C-alpha positions, 0 to 999 in steps of 0.5 A: 324568722328567715335571714340571710345566712353567713356566707360559708367561707366567713365561717373558716379561719380567716387569720390577719397577717400581722402586717394588716393594721386592723381593729374590728369592735365588739359590737356596740349595741345602742338605743335611742327613744323618740316621742311620738303622737300618736292618736292623741297621745304621746307614745314613746318608741325607743330604736336599737342600733348596731355599732362597728367600728374597723381601722382598714389600711387603703383610702378613703376613695377605696373603701368608700368604693368598695362600699358603694360601688357595685364592683365593691359591693358585690366583693364582700356582701351581696351576691348581686346589685344595680346602684346610683352612687348619689343622694337620692339613688336607688339600691338594689341588693340581691343576696339569694332566691326570695332576697330581693332588697331596695334602699334609697339612698338619704345622705351622701359625700363622696369619699366620706359618708353615705346613708341608705333607708330599706325601703323593702327588705325583711319585716325587721330591715324595712325602715332601717338605716345602714351608714358608713362614714370614713375618718382620717385617724392618726392611725389611718382610716377607719369605717364606721358602720351604724346601722340603725332604727330596729324596733326590736331586740330580737334573735334578728337583730343580734344575728344581724350583728353578728354578720355585720361583724363578718361581712366587715372582717371580709370588706377589711380582707378585701381592700387589703390584699388587692 
C-alpha cells in the first residue's frame, strides 16, 4: 500500500534549541466502537485514532494560521494546497503526483479549532477526520492533533502515526524559527 513518504529533510538531525519549549507526545492509539444496524443486524465497528500533543511557543492565531492557510500548510505539510477557510469550506491537498486529496471543513472556530473530513484520498484516509485544537495552558499554547476514523490498525495507520509526529515537529520548527 502506497503512502506519502516522510519528506527527506525530516530525516536529518533536527535538534531543538534550549530556547524552544516543546513536547511532542508519544503517539497514542485509541479505539472507539460504534454500533450500526446493517441488514437488520446490529454490527459493532471499531474505529481507531492517532493523537499527538505539541506545545508551541507561538500565539494561537499564528498556530491556527499555520494549520489552516495555504502558506502555513505548504510550509510544513503539503507541496501545494487550495483552501476555503470557513465551515463547509473545501480543502485541496497536493503532496506529489497521484496524491491529490480533498477534504471538507466540518467544524471551524477561528484561532481555536478546525476539523476536516477527507472526502477523496487513499482508501485508508477517505472518511477519516483530522482535527487541530489550540488550548492556552500555563505552559503556553498546546496544539492537539487528532486523526480519527481509521477502520483498521494496518501498516499504513502505523506509518501515518509516525509521519504525523515528524510533520508536527516540522510545524513547530516553522512557527518558532520566525
